[in-house]
C-alpha positions in Angstrom: 17.5 61.9 -51.9 18.9 64.4 -49.6 17.4 65.0 -46.2 18.9 67.6 -43.7 22.1 67.7 -45.8 22.4 63.9 -45.9 22.2 62.2 -49.3 20.7 58.6 -49.4 21.0 56.2 -52.2 18.0 54.4 -53.7 16.4 51.6 -51.6 13.6 49.1 -51.9 10.6 49.1 -49.6 7.9 46.4 -49.2 4.5 47.0 -50.6 2.2 46.6 -47.6 -1.1 46.7 -49.6 -3.5 43.9 -48.4 -3.9 41.9 -51.7 -6.3 39.0 -52.1 -3.5 36.5 -51.8 -2.6 38.0 -48.4 -6.2 37.8 -47.3 -6.4 34.1 -48.2 -3.2 33.5 -46.3 -4.7 35.4 -43.4 -7.8 33.2 -43.4 -5.6 30.1 -43.3 -3.8 31.6 -40.3 -7.2 32.2 -38.7 -8.2 28.6 -39.1 -4.9 27.4 -37.6 -5.2 29.8 -34.7 -8.9 28.9 -34.0 -8.1 25.2 -34.1 -5.2 25.6 -31.7 -7.1 27.9 -29.5 -10.0 25.4 -29.4 -7.7 22.6 -28.4 -6.2 24.7 -25.6 -9.7 25.9 -24.5 -10.8 22.3 -24.3 -7.8 21.4 -22.2 -8.5 24.3 -19.8 -12.1 23.2 -19.4 -11.3 19.5 -18.9 -8.6 20.3 -16.4 -10.1 23.3 -14.7 -9.8 21.6 -11.3 -6.2 20.6 -11.7 -4.4 23.7 -13.1 -3.5 27.0 -11.5 -5.1 30.3 -12.2 -1.7 31.5 -13.5 -1.6 28.6 -15.9 -5.0 29.4 -17.3 -4.2 33.1 -17.7 -0.9 32.4 -19.5 -2.5 30.0 -21.9 -5.4 32.3 -22.6 -2.9 35.2 -23.3 -0.7 33.1 -25.5 -3.6 31.6 -27.5 -5.4 35.0 -27.8 -2.6 37.3 -28.8 -2.2 36.3 -32.5 -6.0 36.3 -33.4 -6.5 39.7 -31.7 -3.5 41.2 -33.6 -4.6 39.6 -36.9 -8.2 40.7 -36.5 -7.1 44.3 -35.8 -4.9 44.2 -39.0 -7.6 42.5 -41.1 -10.3 45.0 -40.1 -7.9 47.9 -40.8 -8.1 49.0 -37.1 -4.3 49.1 -37.5 -2.6 50.1 -40.7 -0.5 47.5 -42.6 2.6 49.5 -41.7 2.0 48.7 -38.0 1.7 44.9 -38.6 1.8 43.5 -35.0 1.8 39.8 -36.0 5.4 39.2 -35.1 4.9 40.9 -31.7 1.8 38.8 -31.1 3.6 35.5 -31.8 6.3 36.7 -29.5 3.7 37.3 -26.8 2.5 33.7 -27.4 5.9 32.3 -27.1 6.6 34.1 -23.8 3.1 33.2 -22.4 3.5 29.5 -23.2 7.0 29.5 -21.7 5.6 31.0 -18.5 2.8 28.4 -18.4 5.2 25.5 -19.1 8.2 26.5 -17.0 6.9 28.9 -14.4 3.7 27.1 -13.6 4.9 23.6 -14.7 2.0 23.0 -17.0 3.3 19.7 -18.2 4.4 18.4 -14.8 1.9 19.1 -12.1 -1.2 17.1 -13.3 -0.4 14.6 -16.1 3.1 13.8 -15.1 2.3 13.8 -11.4 -0.5 11.3 -12.0 1.6 9.2 -14.2 4.4 9.0 -11.5 1.8 8.1 -8.9 0.5 5.2 -11.0 4.0 4.1 -12.0 5.0 3.9 -8.3 1.9 1.9 -7.2 2.6 -1.6 -5.9 -0.8 -2.7 -7.3 -0.9 -3.6 -11.0 -2.9 -1.1 -13.1 -4.0 -1.7 -16.7 -5.8 0.6 -19.0 -7.8 -0.8 -22.0 -9.4 1.0 -24.9 -12.9 0.3 -26.2 -11.5 -2.5 -28.3 -10.0 -4.2 -25.3 -6.4 -3.4 -26.3 -3.8 -2.3 -23.7 -3.3 1.4 -23.9 -1.1 1.8 -20.8 -0.1 -0.1 -17.7 2.3 0.4 -14.8 5.6 -1.5 -14.2 3.8 -3.7 -11.5 1.4 -5.0 -14.1 4.1 -5.7 -16.6 6.1 -7.6 -14.1 3.1 -9.6 -13.0 2.3 -11.0 -16.5 5.9 -10.7 -17.8 4.8 -8.5 -20.6 6.9 -8.4 -23.8 8.5 -5.2 -25.1 5.7 -4.5 -27.6 2.9 -4.7 -25.0 1.3 -1.4 -26.0 -1.6 -2.1 -28.2 -1.6 -5.8 -27.2 -5.1 -7.5 -27.0 -6.2 -8.0 -23.4 -6.6 -11.7 -24.1 -2.9 -12.0 -24.6 -1.9 -9.6 -21.9 -3.9 -11.5 -19.2 -3.0 -14.9 -20.6 -1.1 -16.0 -17.5 -4.4 -15.8 -15.5 -6.8 -18.8 -15.7 -9.9 -16.6 -15.9 -11.2 -15.4 -19.2 -10.4 -11.8 -20.0 -14.1 -10.9 -20.1 -14.2 -11.5 -16.4 -11.7 -8.7 -15.9 -13.7 -6.2 -17.8 -17.2 -6.8 -16.4 -16.9 -3.8 -14.1 -17.5 -5.9 -11.0 -15.1 -6.7 -8.2 -13.9 -10.2 -7.5 -11.0 -12.5 -6.8 -8.6 -14.4 -9.1 -5.5 -16.5 -8.7 -2.2 -16.7 -10.5 0.1 -19.7 -10.3 3.8 -18.9 -10.2 6.6 -21.4 -9.7 4.3 -23.8 -8.0 2.7 -21.2 -5.7 -0.6 -19.4 -6.0 -1.1 -15.7 -5.6 -4.5 -14.3 -5.0 -5.7 -10.9 -6.2 -8.8 -8.8 -6.0 -9.8 -7.3 -9.3 -11.5 -3.9 -9.6 -12.7 -3.0 -13.1 -14.0 0.6 -13.7 -15.3 1.8 -17.1 -13.7 4.9 -18.5 -16.3 7.3 -19.9 -15.8 10.3 -22.2 -17.6 13.6 -22.0 -20.6 12.2 -23.8 -20.9 9.5 -21.1 -19.9 6.9 -23.6 -17.6 4.1 -22.5 -14.2 4.7 -24.0 -12.2 2.0 -22.2 -11.6 0.1 -19.0 -9.4 0.7 -16.0 -8.4 -2.5 -14.2 -6.6 -2.6 -10.8 -5.4 -5.8 -9.1 -4.6 -5.9 -5.4 -2.7 -8.9 -4.0 -4.3 -10.5 -0.9 -2.2 -13.7 -0.7 -1.0 -12.9 2.8 -4.5 -12.1 4.0 -5.8 -15.4 2.6 -3.0 -17.2 4.4 -3.9 -15.5 7.7 -7.6 -16.4 7.2 -6.6 -20.0 6.6 -4.4 -20.0 9.7 -7.3 -18.7 11.8 -9.6 -21.4 10.4 -6.9 -24.0 11.3 -6.7 -22.6 14.8 -10.5 -22.8 15.2 -10.4 -26.4 14.1 -7.7 -27.1 16.7 -9.9 -25.4 19.3 -12.8 -27.6 18.3 -10.7 -30.7 18.7 -9.5 -29.5 22.1 -13.1 -28.9 23.1 -14.1 -32.4 22.0 -11.2 -33.9 23.9 -12.1 -32.0 27.1 -15.7 -32.9 26.7 -15.2 -36.6 26.2 -11.9 -37.6 27.8 -12.3 -35.5 31.0 -16.1 -35.8 31.6 -16.1 -39.6 31.4 -13.7 -40.2 34.3 -15.2 -37.3 36.2 -18.7 -38.8 36.0 -17.3 -42.1 37.2 -15.6 -40.5 40.2 -18.8 -38.6 41.1 -20.8 -41.8 40.9 -18.4 -43.7 43.1 -18.4 -40.9 45.6 -22.2 -40.9 45.7 -22.2 -44.6 46.5 -19.6 -44.1 49.1 -21.7 -41.3 50.6 -24.5 -43.7 51.1 -22.3 -45.9 53.2 -20.5 -43.1 55.1 -21.1 -39.6 56.3 -17.4 -38.6 56.2 -16.7 -34.9 55.7 -13.9 -35.9 53.3 -16.4 -37.4 50.9 -18.4 -34.1 51.0 -15.2 -32.2 50.3 -14.3 -34.5 47.4 -17.8 -34.1 45.9 -17.4 -30.3 46.2 -14.0 -30.5 44.4 -15.5 -32.6 41.6 -18.4 -30.2 41.2 -15.9 -27.3 40.9 -13.9 -29.3 38.4 -17.0 -29.9 36.4 -17.7 -26.1 36.4 -14.1 -25.5 35.3 -14.5 -27.9 32.4 -17.7 -26.2 31.3 -16.0 -22.8 31.4 -12.9 -24.1 29.5 -15.2 -25.5 26.8 -17.0 -22.1 26.7 -13.6 -20.3 26.4 -12.4 -22.6 23.6 -15.6 -21.9 21.6 -16.1 -18.2 22.3 -12.5 -17.2 21.6 -12.9 -18.2 18.0 -13.2 -15.5 15.4 -16.7 -14.4 14.3 -17.2 -14.9 10.6 -20.7 -13.4 10.4 -23.0 -11.4 12.6 -26.8 -10.8 12.5 -29.2 -8.1 13.8 -29.9 -9.0 17.4 -32.4 -7.1 19.6 -30.5 -6.0 22.6 -33.5 -5.9 25.0 -34.7 -9.4 23.9 -31.2 -10.8 24.3 -30.9 -9.3 27.8 -34.2 -10.8 28.9 -33.6 -14.2 27.3 -30.2 -14.5 29.0 -31.7 -13.8 32.3 -34.0 -16.8 32.0 -30.9 -19.0 31.4 -29.0 -17.7 34.4 -28.8 -19.0 37.9 -29.8 -15.7 39.6 -32.3 -16.6 42.3 -33.7 -13.8 44.3 -32.2 -11.2 41.9 -34.1 -8.7 39.8 -33.5 -7.5 36.2 -34.2 -3.9 35.1 -33.7 -3.6 31.3 -34.1 0.0 30.1 -33.3 -0.8 26.5 -35.6 0.4 23.7 -37.1 -2.5 21.8 -36.0 -1.1 18.5 -32.3 -1.1 19.4 -30.6 -3.9 17.4 -26.9 -4.5 17.3 -24.7 -6.5 14.9 -23.6 -9.6 16.9 -23.4 -13.3 17.2 -26.6 -14.0 19.1 -25.4 -17.1 21.1 -22.2 -15.4 22.2 -24.0 -12.2 23.1 -26.3 -14.3 25.4 -23.2 -15.8 27.0 -21.9 -12.3 27.7 -25.2 -11.4 29.6 -25.3 -14.8 31.4 -21.8 -14.4 32.7 -22.2 -10.8 33.8 -25.5 -11.7 35.6 -23.8 -14.7 37.2 -20.9 -12.5 38.3 -23.3 -10.1 40.0 -25.1 -12.9 41.8 -22.0 -14.8 42.9 -20.0 -11.8 44.3 -22.8 -10.1 46.2 -25.3 -11.0 48.9 -28.8 -11.5 47.4 -31.1 -9.9 46.6 -29.3 -7.9 43.9 -30.8 -5.7 41.2 -29.1 -5.8 37.8 -29.7 -3.0 35.3 -29.1 -3.2 31.6 -29.1 0.0 29.4 -27.7 1.7 26.4 -24.8 4.2 26.7 -25.6 7.8 25.7 -29.1 8.9 25.0 -30.7 5.5 24.6 -29.6 5.0 21.0 -26.5 3.5 19.5 -24.3 6.3 18.2 -23.0 6.1 14.6 -20.5 9.0 15.1 -17.0 7.8 15.8 -16.6 10.7 18.2 -19.2 9.3 20.6 -19.2 6.1 22.7 -21.6 3.5 21.4 -22.6 0.4 23.3 -24.4 -0.9 26.4 -23.8 -1.5 30.1 -24.6 -4.1 32.8 -24.6 -2.7 36.3 -25.6 -4.0 39.8 -26.3 -2.4 43.2 -23.9 -4.7 45.1 -20.7 -4.0 46.9 -18.7 -3.2 43.7 -15.2 -4.1 42.7 -12.2 -2.5 44.2 -10.5 0.0 41.9 -7.2 -1.8 42.2 -8.8 -4.9 40.8 -10.4 -3.4 37.7 -7.6 -4.5 35.4 -7.3 -8.0 37.0 -10.9 -9.2 36.9 -10.7 -10.2 33.3 -7.7 -12.5 33.7 -8.3 -16.2 33.5 -8.5 -17.8 36.9 -9.0 -14.6 38.9 -11.9 -14.8 41.3 -12.9 -13.2 44.6 -15.6 -15.8 45.3 -14.8 -19.0 47.1 -16.6 -21.3 44.7 -15.9 -19.4 41.5 -13.7 -20.7 38.7 -12.3 -17.3 37.6 -13.2 -17.8 34.0 -16.5 -16.0 33.8 -15.3 -12.5 33.0 -12.4 -13.9 31.0 -14.9 -15.5 28.7 -16.8 -12.2 28.5 -13.7 -10.4 27.4 -12.9 -13.1 24.7 -16.4 -12.7 23.3 -16.2 -8.9 23.4 -12.8 -9.0 21.6 -14.1 -11.4 19.0 -16.7 -8.8 18.1 -14.1 -6.1 18.0 -15.7 -4.4 21.0 -14.1 -3.2 24.2 -15.1 -3.8 27.8 -14.3 -1.8 30.9 -15.4 -2.0 34.5 -16.2 1.0 36.8 -18.5 1.8 39.7 -22.3 2.0 39.2 -24.4 4.8 40.5 -25.7 2.4 43.2 -22.3 1.6 44.5 -22.0 -1.7 42.7 -20.0 -2.8 39.6 -20.8 -1.4 36.1 -19.5 -3.2 33.0 -19.5 -1.0 29.9 -19.1 -2.6 26.4 -18.3 0.0 23.7 -17.6 0.0 20.0 -20.9 -1.7 19.3 -22.3 -1.0 15.8 -26.0 -0.7 15.0 -27.4 -3.6 13.0 -27.9 -1.4 9.9 -24.2 -0.9 9.4 -23.6 -4.6 9.7 -26.4 -5.5 7.3 -24.9 -3.2 4.7 -21.6 -4.9 5.1 -23.1 -8.3 4.9 -24.9 -7.5 1.7 -21.7 -6.2 0.2 -19.8 -9.4 1.2 -22.6 -11.6 -0.2 -22.5 -9.6 -3.5 -18.8 -10.3 -3.7 -19.2 -14.0 -3.0 
């Protein structure tokens, strides 16, 4: 063949006619592409909250290019001579490369999560629906000293070092368990969460253990301290009161025989000593930690404490709604009111009016941005601003007959409730004590129910 003066030898060209064999092969390619595209589409839907828009676009382009090109060829939109299949698969390769390397498809979500779990200090174990170990992090493997072939191991063997049956780990409820190691016990909380598939069918279990050994040790230490305080209170109550009562009795007899002023001074000193013993006993008991609280009506507590207090010729004005209840230890809350009432009566000339109210708009705030609590104020002479930080110290008093422990006891009780107390001037010129951080009873009831459920 000669074209434009150039002679070409014979050559062989491919027959691009679409034969039945090619059409069967094309159908096979369609099936593979649809299956692969379906897998990618399912991945995109399942991880739509974790992948970038660029990732999704690249995957869609890569998965869609071959079927579009094949469809155009199969329907004769494009002639066989223009077969774009190779170009389409080239587009797929480039798009997938962009998704994997440019947008880190295989790194951001799955690998990031895996690294997070791997670095957790808490042991994490994943079981399938047959209670076999699918995956676990290094902390879990170290905890049970898992063998090399731990993957696929039955949960009964994996958790064999624990004394509890494996069913307890997979109940979906939180609890505590212990593990003995080298003569020591380690305590863990166990959280078991079911893993559900897209049809809401349980496909496995995710178990997380959190070690609380140190917390348990601190709780035991606090219990021991409370026991020591109880012993101290018993010693003070018995060993000091007995000789004190004897001395008061002897002085009383001596007073019948003599009118000496020294005897009266000694009786006053013994009376003050008895008051100090009472306050020390109260401090020993009220400084203990509070294990549980209950809903306490604030208005009722304020009125009840007033009847217990030595506040002759004084008046109480409680402007607290009856429905206001706080989470507190009732007896210790009464002690707070009694000591604040007594402080107002002792440090001012009677009559004194004492007011009790709720901070804010008459309701305990649940928003952390607002102050929540109550106040006790009087219309006396007030407390000097330079003494506001000193009045809560043990032994500090401005009254001649005071022991200096009343407000220190109040601060101990407030701290035991995780509250805070401050002193300022009242609108009447007297002292105003504000106790903040007080929770409504509803919050405490919910917490108590949760603790009871765990127990």
